[in-house]
Steps between C-alpha positions, in 0.01 A plus 500: 500500500632845414593745778376788281148570375368812327313761701212722381741740328698219336801538730612173664373457856770393744462200730504596873812369673712552810858445609675536833860595578606305812765692695750390763819629661812326370869531574545759222181694575138464394432202274207418273376161388508423129367181342564369151199417286498172312557515126186516288272680746433868558836679537664165425862480616498845660571578864196661661337551838239242608166580343234417246144562387223609731259210558125524577564375855733796563213744455279300734758502781651846454480755780600863451720643777440841652863588427451462122575826320389391159223739397286355223691169510378407849309184406750403231790529746318297766438217253854516364641489853317175563630359172856604588480323836357185338766494227781541755367197685442290188821579313751551781338353812505841672222586745524880504326735741192636323479794741850627417514446122521841328411597143805643323401559137255417224599393149315490169704396194457651152207384289749338259616255768420135409397429861350792687452504876380781729725419793526625857849478652513456878779499759505264798738410780598133468724476809660159544234311302631210292426484128333184367449511123202339331729362221224548243491872433844577643815288508762718670523784750757740634521760773691802377552865577331714235837633382642150463196387300534797263872424457419134426264609222762731352749211508258272314456265796125552540215637288262764635185664365483883515255511797730274703805706401340832595376361834851381585642834387261685732572269794880517466524805729336342805730347764231288668145374444346737757621804305361372169165409656468835678572694181240306300237530776542880513400563137250388235619216276709614206319450170681365195280512189744425221566578135785381279723722286826457311807716468636568147758224551229248584535484879163432662383744768218430744313822584257551787216745530647833609804484273531798264497263201234262625217592264685517169834327565707818457805398703679834481218728613606698812315419818463231765646156439335172591669244279723196475748442217533128423786461252552132410816349644583808708413644842155654527466864605213652701414868499221592739472867588256789529510848348702619798743211481375313806572129451291202598 
């Protein structure tokens, strides 16, 4: 069955999904859990955070928390939170605290994407919990600092999708899980509604709503930057800023 179906305006409707970033304190600082998807499935062979589609049972058991600062996404976030908790348990054997899981960001890929998911990204403290993989959807796992995971991608050791890369890039500045969780809880979730563009030399650029070139793909227009350059076989480069230069 296809993950994408046309909406009333003809644009593909994204499948609701959720993923969770388990955090722990390691010897080199804050670590995140990455799992490797099996070949042939969604995101086959890539290293991702535990997650998957929202199931009907998630909506039935979801409870919105008073601390949610999600505006119009209140119900959607509550359902996605339940899905994220379920996926962490199913894929990695992690029983995370549903009261402390925090929404971090929301992603919607471009309409050209072959598989399109509207995905909530959550952060959660994993503590000393042991990972037990399901061996069906995921075959390997690793705990890594965000900086080390980004370096491993640049070295060709692991493959990452842009949402995973950007999440790691944003988390790289936090020394411990408590700091990352507190920062996410103090703000609305960051929205990433994406478009694709190409530089004259052919390098693909992922643009998010708010970038000066978002609407028409003009990559040299002055203004705020919310983009990721993804040159093949080379390090990726993020540029996330506002008009005043404040970085994410």
